[in-house]
N, CA, C and O atoms as a GROMACS GRO file, in nm:
protein
  508
    1MET      N    1   0.081  -0.118   0.000
    1MET     CA    2   0.000   0.000   0.000
    1MET      C    3   0.086   0.126   0.000
    1MET      O    4   0.054   0.224  -0.066
    2VAL      N    5   0.195   0.122   0.074
    2VAL     CA    6   0.285   0.237   0.077
    2VAL      C    7   0.343   0.261  -0.061
    2VAL      O    8   0.350   0.375  -0.107
    3GLN      N    9   0.384   0.154  -0.128
    3GLN     CA   10   0.440   0.168  -0.262
    3GLN      C   11   0.339   0.225  -0.360
    3GLN      O   12   0.372   0.311  -0.441
    4GLU      N   13   0.215   0.178  -0.352
    4GLU     CA   14   0.109   0.231  -0.439
    4GLU      C   15   0.087   0.379  -0.412
    4GLU      O   16   0.073   0.458  -0.506
    5ALA      N   17   0.085   0.417  -0.285
    5ALA     CA   18   0.065   0.558  -0.250
    5ALA      C   19   0.177   0.644  -0.305
    5ALA      O   20   0.153   0.753  -0.358
    6GLU      N   21   0.300   0.595  -0.293
    6GLU     CA   22   0.414   0.669  -0.347
    6GLU      C   23   0.409   0.677  -0.499
    6GLU      O   24   0.432   0.782  -0.557
    7ASP      N   25   0.377   0.564  -0.563
    7ASP     CA   26   0.371   0.560  -0.710
    7ASP      C   27   0.263   0.655  -0.764
    7ASP      O   28   0.284   0.721  -0.866
    8LEU      N   29   0.149   0.660  -0.696
    8LEU     CA   30   0.037   0.742  -0.743
    8LEU      C   31   0.044   0.886  -0.690
    8LEU      O   32  -0.027   0.974  -0.739
    9GLY      N   33   0.130   0.909  -0.591
    9GLY     CA   34   0.144   1.042  -0.535
    9GLY      C   35   0.024   1.086  -0.452
    9GLY      O   36   0.006   1.205  -0.428
   10ASN      N   37  -0.056   0.990  -0.409
   10ASN     CA   38  -0.178   1.020  -0.334
   10ASN      C   39  -0.207   0.904  -0.240
   10ASN      O   40  -0.239   0.795  -0.287
   11PRO      N   41  -0.197   0.924  -0.109
   11PRO     CA   42  -0.219   0.814  -0.015
   11PRO      C   43  -0.356   0.748  -0.028
   11PRO      O   44  -0.366   0.626  -0.022
   12VAL      N   45  -0.461   0.826  -0.046
   12VAL     CA   46  -0.595   0.768  -0.055
   12VAL      C   47  -0.608   0.682  -0.180
   12VAL      O   48  -0.657   0.569  -0.173
   13GLU      N   49  -0.565   0.734  -0.293
   13GLU     CA   50  -0.571   0.656  -0.418
   13GLU      C   51  -0.478   0.536  -0.412
   13GLU      O   52  -0.508   0.431  -0.469
   14GLY      N   53  -0.364   0.550  -0.343
   14GLY     CA   54  -0.272   0.438  -0.328
   14GLY      C   55  -0.334   0.324  -0.249
   14GLY      O   56  -0.320   0.208  -0.286
   15VAL      N   57  -0.401   0.357  -0.140
   15VAL     CA   58  -0.469   0.254  -0.059
   15VAL      C   59  -0.580   0.189  -0.141
   15VAL      O   60  -0.593   0.067  -0.141
   16ARG      N   61  -0.659   0.271  -0.210
   16ARG     CA   62  -0.767   0.216  -0.292
   16ARG      C   63  -0.712   0.122  -0.400
   16ARG      O   64  -0.764   0.012  -0.418
   17SER      N   65  -0.609   0.165  -0.469
   17SER     CA   66  -0.550   0.084  -0.576
   17SER      C   67  -0.492  -0.046  -0.522
   17SER      O   68  -0.514  -0.153  -0.580
   18ALA      N   69  -0.420  -0.039  -0.410
   18ALA     CA   70  -0.361  -0.159  -0.352
   18ALA      C   71  -0.469  -0.257  -0.307
   18ALA      O   72  -0.458  -0.377  -0.332
   19ALA      N   73  -0.572  -0.208  -0.242
   19ALA     CA   74  -0.682  -0.295  -0.197
   19ALA      C   75  -0.751  -0.361  -0.316
   19ALA      O   76  -0.781  -0.480  -0.312
   20GLU      N   77  -0.775  -0.284  -0.420
   20GLU     CA   78  -0.838  -0.340  -0.541
   20GLU      C   79  -0.752  -0.448  -0.603
   20GLU      O   80  -0.804  -0.551  -0.647
   21LYS      N   81  -0.621  -0.427  -0.609
   21LYS     CA   82  -0.530  -0.527  -0.666
   21LYS      C   83  -0.528  -0.654  -0.582
   21LYS      O   84  -0.528  -0.765  -0.636
   22ILE      N   85  -0.528  -0.639  -0.451
   22ILE     CA   86  -0.529  -0.755  -0.362
   22ILE      C   87  -0.654  -0.839  -0.386
   22ILE      O   88  -0.647  -0.961  -0.394
   23ILE      N   89  -0.768  -0.772  -0.396
   23ILE     CA   90  -0.895  -0.842  -0.416
   23ILE      C   91  -0.901  -0.901  -0.557
   23ILE      O   92  -0.939  -1.017  -0.575
   24LYS      N   93  -0.864  -0.823  -0.658
   24LYS     CA   94  -0.868  -0.869  -0.797
   24LYS      C   95  -0.780  -0.991  -0.819
   24LYS      O   96  -0.817  -1.082  -0.894
   25ASN      N   97  -0.663  -0.993  -0.755
   25ASN     CA   98  -0.570  -1.105  -0.772
   25ASN      C   99  -0.598  -1.220  -0.675
   25ASN      O  100  -0.519  -1.314  -0.664
   26ASP      N  101  -0.712  -1.211  -0.604
   26ASP     CA  102  -0.757  -1.316  -0.514
   26ASP      C  103  -0.649  -1.355  -0.412
   26ASP      O  104  -0.630  -1.473  -0.381
   27ILE      N  105  -0.581  -1.254  -0.361
   27ILE     CA  106  -0.480  -1.277  -0.256
   27ILE      C  107  -0.554  -1.300  -0.125
   27ILE      O  108  -0.639  -1.220  -0.086
   28ASN      N  109  -0.523  -1.407  -0.058
   28ASN     CA  110  -0.592  -1.445   0.064
   28ASN      C  111  -0.555  -1.352   0.180
   28ASN      O  112  -0.437  -1.329   0.206
   29PHE      N  113  -0.655  -1.298   0.247
   29PHE     CA  114  -0.631  -1.217   0.366
   29PHE      C  115  -0.755  -1.222   0.454
   29PHE      O  116  -0.866  -1.248   0.406
   30SER      N  117  -0.735  -1.198   0.582
   30SER     CA  118  -0.848  -1.186   0.674
   30SER      C  119  -0.886  -1.040   0.690
   30SER      O  120  -1.003  -1.003   0.687
   31SER      N  121  -0.782  -0.956   0.709
   31SER     CA  122  -0.804  -0.814   0.731
   31SER      C  123  -0.685  -0.735   0.680
   31SER      O  124  -0.570  -0.779   0.690
   32LEU      N  125  -0.715  -0.618   0.625
   32LEU     CA  126  -0.610  -0.525   0.583
   32LEU      C  127  -0.608  -0.402   0.674
   32LEU      O  128  -0.551  -0.299   0.638
   33ASN      N  129  -0.668  -0.412   0.790
   33ASN     CA  130  -0.676  -0.297   0.881
   33ASN      C  131  -0.538  -0.241   0.910
   33ASN      O  132  -0.441  -0.315   0.929
   34PHE      N  133  -0.531  -0.107   0.914
   34PHE     CA  134  -0.408  -0.042   0.957
   34PHE      C  135  -0.436   0.099   1.002
   34PHE      O  136  -0.538   0.158   0.966
   35ILE      N  137  -0.346   0.153   1.081
   35ILE     CA  138  -0.344   0.294   1.120
   35ILE      C  139  -0.204   0.343   1.087
   35ILE      O  140  -0.106   0.285   1.132
   36ALA      N  141  -0.195   0.449   1.009
   36ALA     CA  142  -0.065   0.502   0.969
   36ALA      C  143  -0.071   0.654   0.965
   36ALA      O  144  -0.178   0.713   0.957
   37SER      N  145   0.046   0.714   0.972
   37SER     CA  146   0.053   0.859   0.968
   37SER      C  147   0.175   0.903   0.889
   37SER      O  148   0.279   0.837   0.891
   38ASP      N  149   0.159   1.015   0.820
   38ASP     CA  150   0.275   1.083   0.766
   38ASP      C  151   0.292   1.209   0.851
   38ASP      O  152   0.237   1.216   0.961
   39LYS      N  153   0.363   1.302   0.806
   39LYS     CA  154   0.390   1.421   0.886
   39LYS      C  155   0.265   1.500   0.921
   39LYS      O  156   0.258   1.563   1.027
   40ASP      N  157   0.165   1.498   0.834
   40ASP     CA  158   0.048   1.583   0.852
   40ASP      C  159  -0.085   1.510   0.870
   40ASP      O  160  -0.176   1.564   0.932
   41MET      N  161  -0.096   1.392   0.817
   41MET     CA  162  -0.225   1.323   0.810
   41MET      C  163  -0.221   1.190   0.884
   41MET      O  164  -0.115   1.130   0.901
   42LEU      N  165  -0.338   1.146   0.927
   42LEU     CA  166  -0.355   1.015   0.988
   42LEU      C  167  -0.452   0.936   0.903
   42LEU      O  168  -0.556   0.988   0.862
   43TYR      N  169  -0.418   0.810   0.877
   43TYR     CA  170  -0.500   0.724   0.793
   43TYR      C  171  -0.534   0.598   0.871
   43TYR      O  172  -0.447   0.540   0.936
   44ALA      N  173  -0.661   0.557   0.865
   44ALA     CA  174  -0.704   0.434   0.932
   44ALA      C  175  -0.794   0.358   0.836
   44ALA      O  176  -0.902   0.405   0.801
   45LEU      N  177  -0.749   0.241   0.793
   45LEU     CA  178  -0.825   0.158   0.701
   45LEU      C  179  -0.888   0.042   0.776
   45LEU      O  180  -0.822  -0.027   0.853
   46ARG      N  181  -1.017   0.023   0.752
   46ARG     CA  182  -1.085  -0.098   0.801
   46ARG      C  183  -1.131  -0.174   0.680
   46ARG      O  184  -1.220  -0.130   0.606
   47CYS      N  185  -1.071  -0.290   0.659
   47CYS     CA  186  -1.104  -0.372   0.543
   47CYS      C  187  -1.093  -0.517   0.584
   47CYS      O  188  -0.986  -0.578   0.572
   48ALA      N  189  -1.202  -0.574   0.631
   48ALA     CA  190  -1.204  -0.713   0.675
   48ALA      C  191  -1.278  -0.798   0.572
   48ALA      O  192  -1.388  -0.763   0.528
   49LYS      N  193  -1.217  -0.907   0.535
   49LYS     CA  194  -1.278  -0.999   0.440
   49LYS      C  195  -1.365  -1.101   0.513
   49LYS      O  196  -1.464  -1.150   0.458
   50GLU      N  197  -1.327  -1.133   0.634
   50GLU     CA  198  -1.401  -1.230   0.715
   50GLU      C  199  -1.399  -1.182   0.860
   50GLU      O  200  -1.324  -1.092   0.895
   51GLN      N  201  -1.480  -1.240   0.942
   51GLN     CA  202  -1.489  -1.205   1.084
   51GLN      C  203  -1.499  -1.053   1.103
   51GLN      O  204  -1.421  -0.993   1.178
   52THR      N  205  -1.595  -0.994   1.036
   52THR     CA  206  -1.606  -0.848   1.037
   52THR      C  207  -1.640  -0.791   1.175
   52THR      O  208  -1.614  -0.674   1.201
   53GLU      N  209  -1.696  -0.872   1.264
   53GLU     CA  210  -1.720  -0.824   1.400
   53GLU      C  211  -1.591  -0.825   1.482
   53GLU      O  212  -1.583  -0.759   1.586
   54TYR      N  213  -1.493  -0.900   1.438
   54TYR     CA  214  -1.364  -0.910   1.509
   54TYR      C  215  -1.265  -0.804   1.459
   54TYR      O  216  -1.200  -0.738   1.539
   55TYR      N  217  -1.255  -0.790   1.328
   55TYR     CA  218  -1.160  -0.695   1.269
   55TYR      C  219  -1.227  -0.558   1.257
   55TYR      O  220  -1.281  -0.524   1.152
   56THR      N  221  -1.222  -0.482   1.364
   56THR     CA  222  -1.290  -0.354   1.370
   56THR      C  223  -1.193  -0.240   1.396
   56THR      O  224  -1.079  -0.263   1.437
   57LEU      N  225  -1.237  -0.120   1.371
   57LEU     CA  226  -1.168   0.003   1.410
   57LEU      C  227  -1.275   0.102   1.456
   57LEU      O  228  -1.383   0.110   1.399
   58TYR      N  229  -1.241   0.177   1.560
   58TYR     CA  230  -1.331   0.277   1.616
   58TYR      C  231  -1.255   0.408   1.632
   58TYR      O  232  -1.132   0.410   1.642
   59TYR      N  233  -1.331   0.518   1.632
   59TYR     CA  234  -1.268   0.647   1.662
   59TYR      C  235  -1.355   0.725   1.759
   59TYR      O  236  -1.475   0.703   1.773
   60LEU      N  237  -1.289   0.818   1.827
   60LEU     CA  238  -1.355   0.903   1.925
   60LEU      C  239  -1.300   1.044   1.908
   60LEU      O  240  -1.179   1.063   1.906
   61GLU      N  241  -1.388   1.140   1.895
   61GLU     CA  242  -1.346   1.280   1.888
   61GLU      C  243  -1.343   1.334   2.030
   61GLU      O  244  -1.445   1.342   2.098
   62ARG      N  245  -1.224   1.372   2.074
   62ARG     CA  246  -1.209   1.425   2.209
   62ARG      C  247  -1.204   1.577   2.203
   62ARG      O  248  -1.114   1.634   2.142
   63PRO      N  249  -1.301   1.642   2.267
   63PRO     CA  250  -1.297   1.789   2.270
   63PRO      C  251  -1.182   1.838   2.358
   63PRO      O  252  -1.120   1.759   2.428
   64GLY      N  253  -1.157   1.965   2.352
   64GLY     CA  254  -1.046   2.021   2.429
   64GLY      C  255  -1.071   2.033   2.577
   64GLY      O  256  -0.977   2.056   2.654
   65GLU      N  257  -1.196   2.018   2.621
   65GLU     CA  258  -1.224   2.031   2.764
   65GLU      C  259  -1.352   1.955   2.799
   65GLU      O  260  -1.430   1.919   2.711
   66GLY      N  261  -1.372   1.933   2.929
   66GLY     CA  262  -1.495   1.871   2.977
   66GLY      C  263  -1.515   1.729   2.932
   66GLY      O  264  -1.627   1.688   2.903
   67PHE      N  265  -1.410   1.654   2.927
   67PHE     CA  266  -1.417   1.518   2.877
   67PHE      C  267  -1.345   1.426   2.972
   67PHE      O  268  -1.236   1.458   3.020
   68GLU      N  269  -1.404   1.311   3.000
   68GLU     CA  270  -1.342   1.216   3.092
   68GLU      C  271  -1.349   1.076   3.031
   68GLU      O  272  -1.456   1.031   2.989
   69LEU      N  273  -1.236   1.010   3.027
   69LEU     CA  274  -1.232   0.870   2.980
   69LEU      C  275  -1.220   0.780   3.102
   69LEU      O  276  -1.141   0.805   3.192
   70LYS      N  277  -1.299   0.676   3.102
   70LYS     CA  278  -1.296   0.581   3.213
   70LYS      C  279  -1.237   0.450   3.163
   70LYS      O  280  -1.233   0.424   3.043
   71ARG      N  281  -1.191   0.367   3.256
   71ARG     CA  282  -1.142   0.233   3.228
   71ARG      C  283  -1.015   0.234   3.143
   71ARG      O  284  -0.998   0.150   3.055
   72LEU      N  285  -0.927   0.329   3.169
   72LEU     CA  286  -0.799   0.335   3.099
   72LEU      C  287  -0.686   0.302   3.195
   72LEU      O  288  -0.703   0.310   3.317
   73SER      N  289  -0.573   0.265   3.141
   73SER     CA  290  -0.456   0.242   3.226
   73SER      C  291  -0.415   0.374   3.290
   73SER      O  292  -0.449   0.482   3.241
   74LYS      N  293  -0.342   0.365   3.398
   74LYS     CA  294  -0.296   0.484   3.469
   74LYS      C  295  -0.214   0.573   3.376
   74LYS      O  296  -0.231   0.695   3.375
   75GLU      N  297  -0.125   0.513   3.298
   75GLU     CA  298  -0.037   0.589   3.208
   75GLU      C  299  -0.117   0.660   3.099
   75GLU      O  300  -0.093   0.777   3.070
   76THR      N  301  -0.211   0.589   3.038
   76THR     CA  302  -0.292   0.649   2.932
   76THR      C  303  -0.378   0.760   2.990
   76THR      O  304  -0.391   0.867   2.930
   77SER      N  305  -0.437   0.736   3.106
   77SER     CA  306  -0.519   0.840   3.171
   77SER      C  307  -0.437   0.965   3.199
   77SER      O  308  -0.485   1.076   3.177
   78GLN      N  309  -0.314   0.947   3.248
   78GLN     CA  310  -0.228   1.063   3.277
   78GLN      C  311  -0.199   1.142   3.150
   78GLN      O  312  -0.206   1.265   3.151
   79LEU      N  313  -0.166   1.073   3.043
   79LEU     CA  314  -0.136   1.140   2.917
   79LEU      C  315  -0.256   1.219   2.868
   79LEU      O  316  -0.243   1.336   2.832
   80ILE      N  317  -0.372   1.156   2.867
   80ILE     CA  318  -0.493   1.224   2.818
   80ILE      C  319  -0.528   1.342   2.907
   80ILE      O  320  -0.564   1.448   2.856
   81MET      N  321  -0.520   1.326   3.038
   81MET     CA  322  -0.553   1.434   3.129
   81MET      C  323  -0.456   1.552   3.114
   81MET      O  324  -0.496   1.667   3.126
   82THR      N  325  -0.329   1.522   3.088
   82THR     CA  326  -0.231   1.629   3.063
   82THR      C  327  -0.269   1.706   2.937
   82THR      O  328  -0.265   1.829   2.936
   83LYS      N  329  -0.305   1.635   2.832
   83LYS     CA  330  -0.345   1.700   2.707
   83LYS      C  331  -0.472   1.782   2.727
   83LYS      O  332  -0.483   1.893   2.675
   84LEU      N  333  -0.568   1.729   2.803
   84LEU     CA  334  -0.692   1.802   2.830
   84LEU      C  335  -0.664   1.929   2.909
   84LEU      O  336  -0.726   2.032   2.886
   85ALA      N  337  -0.569   1.921   3.004
   85ALA     CA  338  -0.534   2.038   3.086
   85ALA      C  339  -0.483   2.152   2.999
   85ALA      O  340  -0.498   2.269   3.034
   86HIS      N  341  -0.424   2.119   2.886
   86HIS     CA  342  -0.374   2.221   2.793
   86HIS      C  343  -0.478   2.255   2.685
   86HIS      O  344  -0.448   2.331   2.593
   87GLY      N  345  -0.598   2.200   2.697
   87GLY     CA  346  -0.704   2.230   2.601
   87GLY      C  347  -0.684   2.170   2.464
   87GLY      O  348  -0.740   2.220   2.366
   88GLU      N  349  -0.605   2.064   2.454
   88GLU     CA  350  -0.578   2.002   2.324
   88GLU      C  351  -0.690   1.907   2.284
   88GLU      O  352  -0.734   1.823   2.363
   89LYS      N  353  -0.736   1.923   2.161
   89LYS     CA  354  -0.834   1.832   2.104
   89LYS      C  355  -0.760   1.714   2.043
   89LYS      O  356  -0.639   1.721   2.019
   90ALA      N  357  -0.832   1.604   2.019
   90ALA     CA  358  -0.768   1.487   1.960
   90ALA      C  359  -0.872   1.397   1.896
   90ALA      O  360  -0.991   1.404   1.927
   91ILE      N  361  -0.824   1.312   1.808
   91ILE     CA  362  -0.902   1.202   1.754
   91ILE      C  363  -0.832   1.076   1.801
   91ILE      O  364  -0.714   1.056   1.773
   92LEU      N  365  -0.903   0.990   1.872
   92LEU     CA  366  -0.847   0.863   1.918
   92LEU      C  367  -0.897   0.754   1.825
   92LEU      O  368  -1.016   0.749   1.793
   93ILE      N  369  -0.807   0.665   1.782
   93ILE     CA  370  -0.844   0.552   1.696
   93ILE      C  371  -0.790   0.426   1.760
   93ILE      O  372  -0.676   0.421   1.805
   94ALA      N  373  -0.875   0.323   1.765
   94ALA     CA  374  -0.835   0.197   1.828
   94ALA      C  375  -0.911   0.081   1.764
   94ALA      O  376  -1.013   0.101   1.698
   95SER      N  377  -0.860  -0.038   1.784
   95SER     CA  378  -0.925  -0.156   1.727
   95SER      C  379  -1.053  -0.192   1.801
   95SER      O  380  -1.135  -0.268   1.750
   96GLU      N  381  -1.070  -0.138   1.919
   96GLU     CA  382  -1.194  -0.155   1.995
   96GLU      C  383  -1.206  -0.036   2.089
   96GLU      O  384  -1.105   0.028   2.118
   97PRO      N  385  -1.326  -0.004   2.136
   97PRO     CA  386  -1.339   0.110   2.228
   97PRO      C  387  -1.246   0.094   2.348
   97PRO      O  388  -1.240  -0.012   2.410
   98MET      N  389  -1.173   0.200   2.380
   98MET     CA  390  -1.076   0.196   2.489
   98MET      C  391  -1.136   0.238   2.623
   98MET      O  392  -1.068   0.234   2.725
   99SER      N  393  -1.262   0.276   2.623
   99SER     CA  394  -1.325   0.324   2.745
   99SER      C  395  -1.474   0.292   2.740
   99SER      O  396  -1.524   0.236   2.643
  100ASP      N  397  -1.543   0.329   2.847
  100ASP     CA  398  -1.685   0.301   2.858
  100ASP      C  399  -1.774   0.405   2.790
  100ASP      O  400  -1.895   0.388   2.783
  101GLU      N  401  -1.714   0.512   2.741
  101GLU     CA  402  -1.793   0.616   2.676
  101GLU      C  403  -1.868   0.559   2.556
  101GLU      O  404  -1.818   0.472   2.485
  102LEU      N  405  -1.988   0.609   2.535
  102LEU     CA  406  -2.071   0.561   2.426
  102LEU      C  407  -2.043   0.631   2.294
  102LEU      O  408  -2.102   0.597   2.192
  103SER      N  409  -1.953   0.727   2.294
  103SER     CA  410  -1.931   0.808   2.175
  103SER      C  411  -1.825   0.751   2.080
  103SER      O  412  -1.785   0.820   1.986
  104TRP      N  413  -1.779   0.629   2.101
  104TRP     CA  414  -1.690   0.563   2.007
  104TRP      C  415  -1.771   0.531   1.881
  104TRP      O  416  -1.881   0.477   1.890
  105ILE      N  417  -1.718   0.565   1.767
  105ILE     CA  418  -1.788   0.545   1.639
  105ILE      C  419  -1.712   0.440   1.558
  105ILE      O  420  -1.591   0.454   1.538
  106PRO      N  421  -1.781   0.337   1.511
  106PRO     CA  422  -1.711   0.237   1.428
  106PRO      C  423  -1.679   0.294   1.289
  106PRO      O  424  -1.760   0.366   1.230
  107ILE      N  425  -1.562   0.261   1.240
  107ILE     CA  426  -1.528   0.293   1.101
  107ILE      C  427  -1.589   0.181   1.017
  107ILE      O  428  -1.571   0.063   1.047
  108SER      N  429  -1.661   0.218   0.914
  108SER     CA  430  -1.729   0.120   0.830
  108SER      C  431  -1.630   0.032   0.756
  108SER      O  432  -1.523   0.079   0.714
  109ASN      N  433  -1.665  -0.094   0.740
  109ASN     CA  434  -1.580  -0.188   0.666
  109ASN      C  435  -1.569  -0.142   0.521
  109ASN      O  436  -1.669  -0.108   0.457
  110GLY      N  437  -1.446  -0.141   0.469
  110GLY     CA  438  -1.421  -0.096   0.332
  110GLY      C  439  -1.392   0.052   0.321
  110GLY      O  440  -1.384   0.106   0.211
  111TYR      N  441  -1.377   0.119   0.436
  111TYR     CA  442  -1.355   0.263   0.436
  111TYR      C  443  -1.218   0.300   0.495
  111TYR      O  444  -1.166   0.234   0.585
  112LEU      N  445  -1.163   0.407   0.440
  112LEU     CA  446  -1.040   0.468   0.490
  112LEU      C  447  -1.078   0.598   0.558
  112LEU      O  448  -1.141   0.684   0.496
  113MET      N  449  -1.041   0.612   0.684
  113MET     CA  450  -1.065   0.736   0.755
  113MET      C  451  -0.940   0.821   0.745
  113MET      O  452  -0.829   0.773   0.771
  114VAL      N  453  -0.957   0.947   0.706
  114VAL     CA  454  -0.845   1.040   0.691
  114VAL      C  455  -0.867   1.154   0.789
  114VAL      O  456  -0.972   1.220   0.787
  115VAL      N  457  -0.767   1.179   0.874
  115VAL     CA  458  -0.774   1.287   0.971
  115VAL      C  459  -0.668   1.390   0.934
  115VAL      O  460  -0.550   1.358   0.923
  116GLY      N  461  -0.713   1.514   0.913
  116GLY     CA  462  -0.622   1.621   0.874
  116GLY      C  463  -0.562   1.693   0.994
  116GLY      O  464  -0.600   1.665   1.108
  117PRO      N  465  -0.470   1.785   0.968
  117PRO     CA  466  -0.405   1.860   1.076
  117PRO      C  467  -0.502   1.940   1.162
  117PRO      O  468  -0.475   1.968   1.278
  118ASP      N  469  -0.616   1.977   1.102
  118ASP     CA  470  -0.718   2.052   1.177
  118ASP      C  471  -0.814   1.958   1.249
  118ASP      O  472  -0.913   2.002   1.307
  119LEU      N  473  -0.784   1.826   1.247
  119LEU     CA  474  -0.864   1.719   1.306
  119LEU      C  475  -0.997   1.699   1.234
  119LEU      O  476  -1.090   1.638   1.287
  120GLY      N  477  -1.005   1.751   1.113
  120GLY     CA  478  -1.121   1.723   1.030
  120GLY      C  479  -1.116   1.577   0.985
  120GLY      O  480  -1.009   1.524   0.956
  121ILE      N  481  -1.232   1.515   0.980
  121ILE     CA  482  -1.241   1.372   0.947
  121ILE      C  483  -1.311   1.355   0.813
  121ILE      O  484  -1.413   1.418   0.784
  122GLN      N  485  -1.253   1.267   0.732
  122GLN     CA  486  -1.314   1.230   0.605
  122GLN      C  487  -1.312   1.078   0.597
  122GLN      O  488  -1.207   1.016   0.617
  123GLU      N  489  -1.426   1.016   0.567
  123GLU     CA  490  -1.429   0.873   0.545
  123GLU      C  491  -1.446   0.849   0.395
  123GLU      O  492  -1.539   0.900   0.332
  124VAL      N  493  -1.355   0.769   0.339
  124VAL     CA  494  -1.352   0.745   0.195
  124VAL      C  495  -1.371   0.597   0.169
  124VAL      O  496  -1.298   0.514   0.223
  125LYS      N  497  -1.470   0.564   0.086
  125LYS     CA  498  -1.491   0.424   0.051
  125LYS      C  499  -1.378   0.380  -0.042
  125LYS      O  500  -1.356   0.443  -0.146
  126VAL      N  501  -1.309   0.273  -0.006
  126VAL     CA  502  -1.198   0.226  -0.090
  126VAL      C  503  -1.233   0.099  -0.163
  126VAL      O  504  -1.176   0.072  -0.269
  127ILE      N  505  -1.324   0.019  -0.110
  127ILE     CA  506  -1.370  -0.101  -0.181
  127ILE      C  507  -1.517  -0.124  -0.151
  127ILE      O  508  -1.576  -0.220  -0.201
   0.00000   0.00000   0.00000
């Protein structure tokens, strides 16, 4: 996928092209899920061929204030609370909800989520 993105000069089109080639050439896979980042953007692909309830990705939009995550490790809680103290917003992405909050949103199967520097979210259907 990285090679396709570099060859096409566009990460989204590279992921789409690579996924299409994998499927077209009948390459066996269970899931192509990944989370990756370059200097400016964050990419999260959810592409499960089987066991779609198992191969999941979720995201959570964390506002800059008034937010509490429960059921986290001490270290993760400290990091998040430090960021909140500075009013920093964030997008959290994980293979399953990391806390008890109900605001975790599943990324649809076959979609690439793109997060920009302004934390704007775009979901792009890749297959």
